[in-house]
All heavy atoms as an XYZ file, in Angstrom:
772
protein
N      25.376    -36.091    -28.321
C      24.783    -35.671    -29.575
C      24.520    -36.913    -30.417
O      25.368    -37.781    -30.538
C      25.715    -34.702    -30.302
C      25.200    -34.307    -31.671
S      26.264    -33.103    -32.472
C      25.482    -31.630    -31.879
N      23.363    -36.980    -31.025
C      22.984    -38.115    -31.858
C      23.105    -37.707    -33.311
O      22.519    -36.719    -33.742
C      21.528    -38.557    -31.560
C      21.121    -39.673    -32.493
C      21.392    -38.968    -30.114
N      23.884    -38.450    -34.073
C      24.053    -38.173    -35.489
C      23.106    -39.048    -36.292
O      22.747    -40.150    -35.868
C      25.489    -38.421    -35.936
C      26.452    -37.440    -35.346
C      27.197    -37.739    -34.223
C      26.585    -36.180    -35.902
C      28.066    -36.830    -33.680
C      27.455    -35.254    -35.361
C      28.200    -35.584    -34.256
O      29.060    -34.671    -33.721
N      22.717    -38.565    -37.449
C      21.871    -39.352    -38.333
C      20.407    -39.349    -37.930
O      19.648    -40.205    -38.352
N      19.998    -38.417    -37.116
C      18.614    -38.337    -36.678
C      17.714    -38.091    -37.888
O      17.956    -37.209    -38.682
C      18.456    -37.198    -35.680
C      17.060    -37.048    -35.139
C      16.975    -35.848    -34.226
N      17.693    -36.113    -33.008
C      17.111    -36.200    -31.824
N      15.834    -36.036    -31.703
N      17.823    -36.438    -30.767
N      16.667    -38.864    -38.018
C      15.762    -38.739    -39.159
C      14.570    -37.853    -38.867
O      13.913    -37.380    -39.771
C      15.282    -40.122    -39.604
C      16.380    -41.066    -40.092
C      15.791    -42.424    -40.405
C      17.071    -40.492    -41.310
N      14.271    -37.640    -37.618
C      13.138    -36.795    -37.262
C      13.647    -35.607    -36.467
O      14.660    -35.703    -35.774
C      12.103    -37.563    -36.413
O      12.755    -38.056    -35.242
C      11.497    -38.712    -37.191
N      12.940    -34.470    -36.563
C      13.389    -33.307    -35.806
C      13.204    -33.526    -34.309
O      12.372    -34.330    -33.902
C      12.490    -32.178    -36.319
C      11.323    -32.854    -36.928
C      11.763    -34.216    -37.343
N      13.992    -32.830    -33.497
C      13.787    -32.934    -32.055
C      12.366    -32.499    -31.702
O      11.735    -31.753    -32.448
C      14.814    -31.979    -31.464
C      15.633    -31.466    -32.588
C      15.036    -31.920    -33.865
N      11.839    -32.947    -30.568
C      10.447    -32.647    -30.220
C      10.123    -31.166    -30.120
O       8.983    -30.779    -30.329
C      10.252    -33.327    -28.870
C      11.498    -34.047    -28.561
C      12.505    -33.771    -29.613
N      11.101    -30.311    -29.823
C      10.821    -28.884    -29.679
C      10.936    -28.124    -31.005
O      10.707    -26.931    -31.061
C      11.739    -28.258    -28.634
C      13.212    -28.393    -28.980
O      13.560    -29.255    -29.814
O      14.015    -27.652    -28.404
N      11.270    -28.797    -32.102
C      11.380    -28.149    -33.412
C      10.002    -28.026    -34.045
O       9.203    -28.956    -33.974
C      12.268    -28.951    -34.363
O      13.582    -28.944    -33.907
N       9.723    -26.864    -34.676
C       8.432    -26.736    -35.347
C       8.357    -27.687    -36.545
O       9.342    -27.933    -37.225
C       8.390    -25.275    -35.806
C       9.818    -24.840    -35.815
C      10.549    -25.693    -34.817
N       7.192    -28.224    -36.770
C       6.984    -29.113    -37.908
C       6.555    -28.270    -39.092
O       5.580    -27.525    -38.999
C       5.891    -30.150    -37.587
O       6.280    -30.854    -36.422
C       5.700    -31.114    -38.736
N       7.270    -28.356    -40.222
C       6.878    -27.567    -41.381
C       5.526    -28.014    -41.911
O       5.187    -29.189    -41.869
C       7.969    -27.818    -42.416
C       8.946    -28.761    -41.810
C       8.454    -29.141    -40.457
N       4.762    -27.080    -42.395
C       3.469    -27.362    -42.999
C       3.716    -27.907    -44.396
O       4.259    -27.210    -45.248
C       2.646    -26.078    -43.063
C       1.272    -26.277    -43.675
O       0.993    -27.357    -44.237
O       0.470    -25.342    -43.591
N       3.328    -29.170    -44.663
C       3.614    -29.753    -45.974
C       2.889    -29.052    -47.119
O       3.262    -29.218    -48.269
C       3.160    -31.204    -45.827
C       2.210    -31.199    -44.697
C       2.624    -30.070    -43.794
N       1.897    -28.238    -46.822
C       1.171    -27.522    -47.860
C       1.825    -26.211    -48.255
O       1.382    -25.547    -49.178
N       2.884    -25.831    -47.560
C       3.567    -24.571    -47.841
C       4.665    -24.783    -48.877
O       5.310    -25.825    -48.901
C       4.174    -23.998    -46.565
C       3.169    -23.560    -45.534
C       2.379    -22.358    -45.987
O       2.895    -21.445    -46.620
N       1.096    -22.341    -45.677
N       4.918    -23.765    -49.717
C       6.010    -23.880    -50.693
C       7.374    -23.864    -49.997
O       7.491    -23.396    -48.862
C       5.821    -22.652    -51.581
C       5.046    -21.689    -50.757
C       4.208    -22.499    -49.817
N       8.416    -24.359    -50.678
C       9.731    -24.474    -50.040
C      10.342    -23.150    -49.596
O      11.105    -23.135    -48.631
C      10.595    -25.157    -51.093
C       9.862    -25.031    -52.374
C       8.414    -24.877    -52.032
N      10.030    -22.040    -50.249
C      10.625    -20.773    -49.804
C      10.022    -20.323    -48.482
O      10.626    -19.545    -47.769
C      10.514    -19.674    -50.856
C       9.123    -19.309    -51.262
C       8.295    -18.396    -50.664
C       8.400    -19.825    -52.369
N       7.108    -18.331    -51.321
C       7.141    -19.203    -52.385
C       8.692    -20.760    -53.362
C       6.172    -19.479    -53.344
C       7.732    -21.031    -54.313
C       6.490    -20.401    -54.298
N       8.859    -20.853    -48.128
C       8.258    -20.546    -46.829
C       8.826    -21.477    -45.756
O       9.147    -21.041    -44.659
C       6.715    -20.660    -46.897
C       6.094    -20.510    -45.512
C       6.137    -19.627    -47.857
N       8.977    -22.754    -46.089
C       9.412    -23.731    -45.088
C      10.928    -23.839    -44.944
O      11.415    -24.170    -43.872
C       8.849    -25.129    -45.419
O       9.295    -25.526    -46.722
C       7.335    -25.143    -45.373
N      11.686    -23.579    -46.003
C      13.126    -23.832    -45.977
C      14.000    -22.601    -45.775
O      15.203    -22.740    -45.585
C      13.567    -24.503    -47.284
C      12.897    -25.850    -47.503
O      12.244    -26.369    -46.576
O      13.021    -26.386    -48.623
N      13.445    -21.425    -45.863
C      14.245    -20.196    -45.801
C      13.955    -19.452    -44.502
O      13.077    -18.589    -44.455
C      13.947    -19.313    -47.017
S      14.280    -20.111    -48.592
N      14.685    -19.793    -43.465
C      14.429    -19.213    -42.146
C      15.650    -18.491    -41.591
O      15.983    -18.616    -40.432
C      13.974    -20.307    -41.186
N      16.320    -17.735    -42.437
C      17.518    -17.016    -42.000
C      17.196    -15.708    -41.280
O      17.938    -15.276    -40.419
C      18.416    -16.695    -43.206
C      18.939    -17.901    -43.923
C      18.327    -18.370    -45.072
C      20.048    -18.582    -43.439
C      18.812    -19.485    -45.737
C      20.546    -19.697    -44.094
C      19.916    -20.139    -45.241
O      20.395    -21.249    -45.887
N      16.075    -15.084    -41.677
C      15.796    -13.720    -41.218
C      14.283    -13.487    -41.287
O      13.649    -13.841    -42.274
C      16.535    -12.734    -42.121
C      16.247    -11.281    -41.877
C      16.755    -10.626    -40.761
C      15.477    -10.546    -42.771
C      16.499     -9.279    -40.544
C      15.224     -9.198    -42.563
C      15.739     -8.571    -41.445
O      15.487     -7.249    -41.225
N      13.720    -12.888    -40.254
C      12.274    -12.661    -40.221
C      11.903    -11.182    -40.320
O      10.728    -10.850    -40.365
C      11.686    -13.248    -38.944
N      12.876    -10.292    -40.367
C      12.603     -8.868    -40.384
C      12.235     -8.336    -41.752
O      11.985     -9.090    -42.694
N      12.222     -7.000    -41.838
C      11.835     -6.334    -43.080
C      12.737     -5.144    -43.390
O      12.322     -4.194    -44.045
C      10.394     -5.844    -42.975
C       9.397     -6.960    -42.791
C       8.001     -6.415    -42.599
C       7.039     -7.551    -42.312
N       5.741     -7.075    -41.893
N      13.986     -5.196    -42.938
C      14.900     -4.078    -43.156
C      15.289     -3.968    -44.633
O      15.355     -4.967    -45.349
C      16.158     -4.242    -42.310
N      15.541     -2.758    -45.064
C      15.965     -2.497    -46.444
C      17.228     -3.307    -46.724
O      18.183     -3.307    -45.940
C      16.251     -1.009    -46.605
C      16.712     -0.612    -47.981
C      17.120      0.866    -47.964
N      17.448      1.349    -49.288
C      18.623      1.162    -49.888
N      19.582      0.500    -49.270
N      18.839      1.641    -51.094
N      17.219     -4.012    -47.842
C      18.337     -4.872    -48.214
C      18.658     -4.618    -49.679
O      17.766     -4.683    -50.528
C      17.969     -6.353    -47.982
O      17.537     -6.503    -46.619
C      19.133     -7.269    -48.232
N      19.928     -4.318    -49.961
C      20.307     -3.944    -51.328
C      21.741     -4.353    -51.608
O      22.457     -4.844    -50.732
C      20.136     -2.438    -51.516
N      22.166     -4.111    -52.845
C      23.515     -4.454    -53.284
C      24.542     -3.895    -52.295
O      24.401     -2.783    -51.793
C      23.768     -3.978    -54.732
C      24.975     -4.699    -55.317
C      23.870     -2.485    -54.820
C      25.041     -4.662    -56.824
N      25.521     -4.725    -51.968
C      26.549     -4.347    -51.005
C      26.284     -4.861    -49.603
O      27.201     -4.941    -48.794
N      25.024     -5.215    -49.296
C      24.700     -5.735    -47.968
C      25.184     -7.181    -47.837
O      25.354     -7.885    -48.835
C      23.187     -5.686    -47.709
C      22.671     -4.269    -47.490
O      23.479     -3.378    -47.158
O      21.456     -4.057    -47.647
N      25.366     -7.604    -46.590
C      25.778     -8.975    -46.305
C      25.020     -9.493    -45.092
O      24.432     -8.709    -44.346
C      27.298     -9.065    -46.012
O      27.588     -8.262    -44.871
C      28.128     -8.607    -47.189
N      25.036    -10.798    -44.910
C      24.483    -11.386    -43.697
C      23.170    -12.126    -43.891
O      22.798    -12.524    -44.991
N      22.469    -12.305    -42.755
C      21.240    -13.105    -42.724
C      20.135    -12.564    -43.619
O      19.408    -13.337    -44.239
C      20.712    -13.213    -41.288
C      21.620    -13.998    -40.375
C      21.110    -14.088    -38.964
N      20.400    -12.880    -38.575
C      19.455    -12.834    -37.655
N      19.111    -13.910    -37.012
N      18.864    -11.711    -37.345
N      19.989    -11.242    -43.678
C      18.946    -10.659    -44.554
C      19.171    -11.088    -45.989
O      18.244    -11.457    -46.694
C      18.975     -9.122    -44.501
C      18.582     -8.525    -43.215
C      18.502     -7.007    -43.307
N      19.453     -6.383    -44.206
C      20.275     -5.403    -43.877
N      20.279     -4.926    -42.652
N      21.080     -4.879    -44.762
N      20.430    -11.018    -46.412
C      20.765    -11.364    -47.793
C      20.565    -12.860    -48.024
O      20.009    -13.270    -49.048
C      22.204    -10.937    -48.138
C      22.572    -11.358    -49.545
C      22.368     -9.431    -47.964
N      20.959    -13.684    -47.064
C      20.743    -15.129    -47.195
C      19.261    -15.435    -47.363
O      18.880    -16.313    -48.138
C      21.283    -15.877    -45.976
C      22.770    -16.015    -45.978
C      23.223    -16.965    -44.868
N      24.628    -16.790    -44.634
C      25.139    -16.085    -43.628
N      24.348    -15.506    -42.744
N      26.434    -15.961    -43.492
N      18.424    -14.716    -46.630
C      16.974    -14.911    -46.733
C      16.499    -14.620    -48.154
O      15.767    -15.411    -48.744
C      16.243    -14.000    -45.738
C      14.745    -14.143    -45.745
C      14.262    -15.403    -45.068
O      15.005    -16.080    -44.377
N      13.006    -15.732    -45.278
N      16.904    -13.500    -48.715
C      16.508    -13.128    -50.074
C      17.041    -14.162    -51.075
O      16.301    -14.618    -51.960
C      17.019    -11.719    -50.449
C      16.728    -11.392    -51.905
C      16.410    -10.664    -49.531
N      18.302    -14.535    -50.935
C      18.901    -15.515    -51.848
C      18.139    -16.835    -51.808
O      17.819    -17.406    -52.849
C      20.374    -15.753    -51.478
C      21.268    -14.587    -51.781
C      22.658    -14.771    -51.216
O      22.856    -15.316    -50.126
N      23.654    -14.300    -51.965
N      17.869    -17.319    -50.627
C      17.177    -18.592    -50.466
C      15.793    -18.535    -51.102
O      15.411    -19.426    -51.867
C      17.072    -18.937    -48.980
S      16.260    -20.521    -48.638
N      15.041    -17.494    -50.815
C      13.688    -17.373    -51.355
C      13.720    -17.327    -52.873
O      12.955    -18.041    -53.543
C      12.966    -16.143    -50.775
C      12.658    -16.352    -49.291
C      11.685    -15.850    -51.557
C      12.153    -15.122    -48.570
N      14.585    -16.497    -53.429
C      14.633    -16.390    -54.889
C      15.067    -17.702    -55.540
O      14.503    -18.104    -56.566
C      15.521    -15.233    -55.321
C      14.947    -13.836    -55.071
C      15.948    -12.770    -55.478
C      13.631    -13.637    -55.788
N      16.044    -18.392    -54.950
C      16.455    -19.696    -55.483
C      15.299    -20.689    -55.447
O      15.032    -21.384    -56.429
C      17.637    -20.259    -54.696
C      19.014    -19.798    -55.112
C      20.069    -20.334    -54.141
C      19.336    -20.232    -56.527
N      14.598    -20.748    -54.320
C      13.478    -21.686    -54.180
C      12.335    -21.326    -55.123
O      11.558    -22.185    -55.512
C      12.968    -21.715    -52.738
C      13.978    -22.201    -51.728
C      14.196    -23.677    -51.816
C      15.178    -24.127    -50.739
N      15.361    -25.559    -50.723
N      12.241    -20.057    -55.494
C      11.210    -19.617    -56.441
C      11.656    -19.801    -57.891
O      10.922    -19.502    -58.808
C      10.852    -18.154    -56.187
C       9.970    -17.930    -54.964
C       9.667    -16.448    -54.825
N       8.644    -16.161    -53.860
C       7.339    -16.079    -54.130
N       6.897    -16.290    -55.344
N       6.468    -15.776    -53.190
N      12.905    -20.266    -58.091
C      13.382    -20.578    -59.429
C      14.181    -19.494    -60.125
O      14.429    -19.576    -61.328
N      14.636    -18.496    -59.396
C      15.430    -17.412    -59.981
C      16.913    -17.740    -59.883
O      17.373    -18.311    -58.891
C      15.141    -16.080    -59.280
C      13.759    -15.560    -59.570
C      12.671    -15.969    -58.810
C      13.526    -14.684    -60.619
C      11.391    -15.513    -59.081
C      12.254    -14.214    -60.904
C      11.198    -14.642    -60.130
O       9.920    -14.193    -60.408
N      17.666    -17.352    -60.874
C      19.126    -17.514    -60.895
C      19.723    -16.289    -60.207
O      19.566    -15.167    -60.689
C      19.625    -17.623    -62.335
C      21.120    -17.638    -62.478
C      21.792    -18.754    -61.685
O      21.354    -19.903    -61.800
O      22.743    -18.440    -60.947
N      20.419    -16.510    -59.083
C      20.948    -15.382    -58.319
C      22.425    -15.132    -58.581
O      22.990    -14.184    -58.041
C      20.700    -15.558    -56.807
C      21.430    -16.773    -56.264
C      19.209    -15.634    -56.515
C      21.463    -16.866    -54.760
N      23.068    -15.966    -59.400
C      24.486    -15.779    -59.692
C      25.354    -16.096    -58.490
O      24.876    -16.491    -57.440
N      26.629    -15.921    -58.647
C      27.562    -16.127    -57.538
C      27.632    -17.561    -57.067
O      27.482    -18.499    -57.841
N      27.820    -17.718    -55.778
C      28.039    -19.039    -55.187
C      26.820    -19.563    -54.438
O      26.947    -20.360    -53.522
C      29.248    -18.992    -54.244
O      28.984    -18.032    -53.211
C      30.519    -18.648    -54.975
N      25.649    -19.111    -54.793
C      24.447    -19.577    -54.111
C      24.147    -18.734    -52.893
O      24.372    -17.528    -52.885
N      23.658    -19.369    -51.854
C      23.258    -18.666    -50.633
C      24.507    -18.425    -49.789
O      24.858    -19.200    -48.923
C      22.192    -19.482    -49.861
C      21.762    -18.744    -48.606
C      20.984    -19.759    -50.749
N      25.183    -17.308    -50.105
C      26.436    -16.980    -49.426
C      26.348    -15.725    -48.565
O      27.309    -15.338    -47.924
C      27.570    -16.831    -50.439
C      27.355    -15.691    -51.432
O      26.316    -15.000    -51.362
O      28.226    -15.503    -52.301
N      25.204    -15.053    -48.576
C      25.031    -13.874    -47.735
C      25.637    -12.600    -48.273
O      25.781    -11.628    -47.550
N      25.970    -12.570    -49.562
C      26.549    -11.373    -50.175
C      25.615    -10.896    -51.288
O      25.350    -11.628    -52.230
C      27.959    -11.663    -50.742
C      28.518    -10.430    -51.431
C      28.882    -12.140    -49.637
N      25.121     -9.675    -51.175
C      24.200     -9.110    -52.165
C      25.018     -8.480    -53.281
O      25.501     -7.366    -53.178
C      23.309     -8.064    -51.513
C      22.031     -7.762    -52.256
C      20.819     -7.803    -51.591
C      22.022     -7.424    -53.593
C      19.636     -7.518    -52.246
C      20.847     -7.139    -54.265
C      19.644     -7.190    -53.587
N      25.182     -9.232    -54.359
C      25.952     -8.758    -55.501
C      25.065     -8.475    -56.693
O      23.830     -8.456    -56.595
N      25.698     -8.281    -57.834
C      24.972     -7.918    -59.053
C      24.023     -9.011    -59.523
O      22.944     -8.727    -60.038
C      25.964     -7.564    -60.161
C      26.713     -6.282    -59.897
C      27.750     -5.966    -60.965
O      27.896     -6.735    -61.934
O      28.423     -4.929    -60.812
N      24.400    -10.281    -59.349
C      23.522    -11.382    -59.741
C      22.233    -11.386    -58.948
O      21.141    -11.590    -59.501
N      22.335    -11.151    -57.648
C      21.140    -11.106    -56.807
C      20.304     -9.880    -57.138
O      19.078     -9.945    -57.173
C      21.520    -11.126    -55.325
C      20.347    -11.153    -54.345
C      19.434    -12.350    -54.601
C      20.851    -11.156    -52.916
N      20.960     -8.772    -57.407
C      20.230     -7.561    -57.781
C      19.431     -7.806    -59.070
O      18.253     -7.439    -59.161
C      21.177     -6.386    -57.969
C      20.460     -5.091    -58.318
C      21.421     -3.949    -58.549
O      22.428     -4.130    -59.266
O      21.158     -2.858    -58.014
N      20.048     -8.452    -60.053
C      19.353     -8.755    -61.310
C      18.180     -9.695    -61.073
O      17.091     -9.515    -61.644
C      20.331     -9.357    -62.314
N      18.378    -10.699    -60.219
C      17.292    -11.636    -59.903
C      16.153    -10.910    -59.202
O      14.971    -11.155    -59.490
C      17.813    -12.777    -59.033
N      16.494    -10.006    -58.287
C      15.458     -9.246    -57.574
C      14.682     -8.367    -58.545
O      13.459     -8.273    -58.469
C      16.092     -8.404    -56.457
C      15.097     -7.537    -55.695
S      13.612     -8.386    -55.097
C      14.319     -9.647    -54.088
N      15.375     -7.749    -59.484
C      14.695     -6.905    -60.471
C      13.762     -7.747    -61.346
O      12.652     -7.322    -61.662
C      15.717     -6.144    -61.305
C      16.460     -5.099    -60.485
S      17.786     -4.289    -61.371
C      16.853     -3.092    -62.298
N      14.179     -8.956    -61.696
C      13.318     -9.843    -62.480
C      12.098    -10.253    -61.655
O      10.978    -10.268    -62.153
C      14.084    -11.086    -62.944
C      13.258    -11.992    -63.838
C      12.786    -11.288    -65.099
O      13.602    -10.763    -65.847
N      11.486    -11.250    -65.332
N      12.301    -10.576    -60.381
C      11.196    -10.920    -59.488
C      10.221     -9.748    -59.389
O       9.004     -9.937    -59.497
C      11.734    -11.290    -58.098
C      10.662    -11.551    -57.079
C      10.017    -12.774    -57.038
C      10.305    -10.580    -56.163
C       9.018    -13.027    -56.105
C       9.313    -10.809    -55.227
C       8.670    -12.043    -55.195
N      10.748     -8.544    -59.189
C       9.888     -7.359    -59.087
C       9.116     -7.141    -60.380
O       7.925     -6.806    -60.339
C      10.728     -6.135    -58.723
C      11.269     -6.208    -57.304
C      12.324     -5.173    -57.002
O      13.121     -4.777    -57.856
N      12.365     -4.725    -55.750
N       9.747     -7.342    -61.514
C       9.070     -7.220    -62.807
C       7.956     -8.248    -62.905
O       6.812     -7.924    -63.276
C      10.068     -7.408    -63.970
O      11.059     -6.384    -63.885
C       9.377     -7.353    -65.317
N       8.271     -9.498    -62.568
C       7.291    -10.580    -62.650
C       6.093    -10.337    -61.744
O       4.968    -10.726    -62.077
C       7.933    -11.922    -62.281
C       8.960    -12.392    -63.292
O       9.041    -11.829    -64.416
O       9.711    -13.342    -62.958
N       6.299     -9.703    -60.606
C       5.227     -9.455    -59.643
C       4.518     -8.119    -59.875
O       3.544     -7.799    -59.190
C       5.767     -9.508    -58.209
C       6.257    -10.876    -57.810
C       5.127    -11.892    -57.852
C       5.571    -13.257    -57.425
N       4.496    -14.244    -57.471
N       5.008     -7.320    -60.825
C       4.355     -6.050    -61.130
C       4.519     -4.991    -60.061
O       3.637     -4.146    -59.869
N       5.657     -5.024    -59.375
C       5.922     -4.008    -58.351
C       7.090     -3.135    -58.817
O       7.720     -3.430    -59.824
C       6.214     -4.655    -56.976
C       7.403     -5.625    -57.058
C       4.982     -5.397    -56.467
C       7.792     -6.259    -55.728
N       7.359     -2.067    -58.078
C       8.439     -1.147    -58.447
C       9.742     -1.911    -58.641
O      10.154     -2.686    -57.770
C       8.615     -0.083    -57.369
N      10.386     -1.692    -59.770
C      11.612     -2.407    -60.120
C      12.817     -1.527    -59.807
O      13.060     -0.529    -60.480
C      11.612     -2.806    -61.615
C      12.909     -3.510    -61.979
C      10.411     -3.671    -61.940
N      13.541     -1.914    -58.728
C      14.739     -1.172    -58.353
C      15.825     -2.090    -57.787
O      16.899     -1.631    -57.443
C      14.396     -0.063    -57.350
C      13.700     -0.593    -56.113
O      13.713     -1.790    -55.847
N      13.094      0.294    -55.359
N      15.536     -3.381    -57.655
C      16.519     -4.323    -57.128
C      16.718     -4.256    -55.634
O      17.544     -4.969    -55.079
N      15.954     -3.412    -54.954
C      16.077     -3.224    -53.502
C      14.915     -3.936    -52.818
O      13.776     -3.875    -53.275
C      16.067     -1.725    -53.148
C      17.250     -1.029    -53.821
C      16.097     -1.519    -51.636
C      17.199      0.482    -53.732
N      15.211     -4.607    -51.705
C      14.169     -5.288    -50.943
C      13.751     -4.369    -49.796
O      14.508     -4.161    -48.846
C      14.666     -6.639    -50.389
C      13.517     -7.408    -49.766
C      15.322     -7.457    -51.488
N      12.566     -3.806    -49.915
C      11.989     -2.968    -48.853
C      10.776     -3.703    -48.284
O      10.422     -4.792    -48.743
C      11.578     -1.612    -49.411
C      12.747     -0.775    -49.900
C      12.254      0.557    -50.411
C      13.393      1.397    -50.953
N      12.909      2.672    -51.499
N      10.094     -3.099    -47.320
C       8.958     -3.748    -46.647
C       7.948     -4.384    -47.604
O       7.610     -5.551    -47.438
C       8.245     -2.762    -45.718
C       9.016     -2.499    -44.465
C       8.253     -1.546    -43.541
N       8.980     -1.360    -42.317
C       8.822     -2.120    -41.238
N       7.958     -3.092    -41.247
N       9.533     -1.892    -40.167
N       7.451     -3.664    -48.615
C       6.454     -4.295    -49.496
C       7.019     -5.503    -50.259
O       6.324     -6.496    -50.461
C       6.065     -3.185    -50.470
C       6.468     -1.910    -49.808
C       7.646     -2.250    -48.941
N       8.283     -5.416    -50.657
C       8.892     -6.520    -51.388
C       9.098     -7.722    -50.474
O       8.903     -8.864    -50.893
C      10.223     -6.092    -52.035
O       9.994     -4.943    -52.848
C      10.800     -7.192    -52.900
N       9.460     -7.500    -49.214
C       9.602     -8.601    -48.269
C       8.295     -9.389    -48.185
O       8.298    -10.621    -48.203
C       9.985     -8.099    -46.875
C      11.439     -7.860    -46.652
C      12.052     -6.663    -46.415
C      12.488     -8.834    -46.643
N      13.407     -6.831    -46.265
C      13.706     -8.167    -46.389
C      12.522    -10.217    -46.834
C      14.929     -8.814    -46.316
C      13.746    -10.870    -46.759
C      14.925    -10.171    -46.492
N       7.189     -8.685    -48.078
C       5.886     -9.363    -47.945
C       5.594    -10.220    -49.176
O       5.136    -11.361    -49.058
C       4.792     -8.338    -47.721
N       5.874     -9.697    -50.353
C       5.604    -10.429    -51.588
C       6.577    -11.602    -51.737
O       6.189    -12.683    -52.190
C       5.642     -9.470    -52.791
C       4.496     -8.460    -52.681
C       5.571    -10.228    -54.104
C       4.601     -7.278    -53.596
N       7.830    -11.410    -51.358
C       8.812    -12.498    -51.406
C       8.360    -13.685    -50.560
O       8.468    -14.828    -50.969
C      10.163    -12.029    -50.853
C      11.174    -11.448    -51.803
C      12.346    -10.879    -51.025
C      11.650    -12.467    -52.806
N       7.853    -13.398    -49.375
C       7.493    -14.457    -48.420
C       6.107    -15.038    -48.648
O       5.760    -16.049    -48.037
C       7.595    -13.907    -47.007
C       9.024    -13.629    -46.596
C       9.083    -13.034    -45.219
N      10.451    -12.923    -44.742
C      10.928    -11.841    -44.134
N      10.162    -10.798    -43.906
N      12.183    -11.818    -43.734
N       5.329    -14.417    -49.502
C       3.968    -14.894    -49.757
C       3.995    -16.319    -50.317
O       4.886    -16.659    -51.109
C       3.251    -13.957    -50.729
N       3.033    -17.156    -49.940
C       3.045    -18.539    -50.408
C       2.671    -18.735    -51.879
O       2.811    -19.817    -52.400
C       2.033    -19.240    -49.492
C       1.174    -18.166    -48.958
C       1.999    -16.912    -48.955
N       2.236    -17.695    -52.550
C       1.914    -17.863    -53.967
C       2.899    -17.150    -54.852
O       3.702    -16.398    -54.470
C       0.501    -17.394    -54.305
C       0.229    -15.936    -54.043
C      -0.064    -15.561    -52.598
O      -0.547    -16.359    -51.806
O       0.235    -14.413    -52.249
């Protein structure tokens, strides 16, 4: 194993420099399953990462994979800002808007 590598291994995808950080840096989960308060794991890490990179305060300890009240409040603010149904729950339509580059 080589430590201190400055470039990704040859088989790693190269991030598109024109993409925003929530598109290039948040690769925990690619699905669209319903995600809400009380959930844990990769889906939640994905939501936390995206919201943090978009500038939302998610509360708690950062990207820890636990969907708590801070993340729910951040999701509701995101939904308000985007003009979509405000319920704090990440469903299919919200996933698409979260991952959108704009």
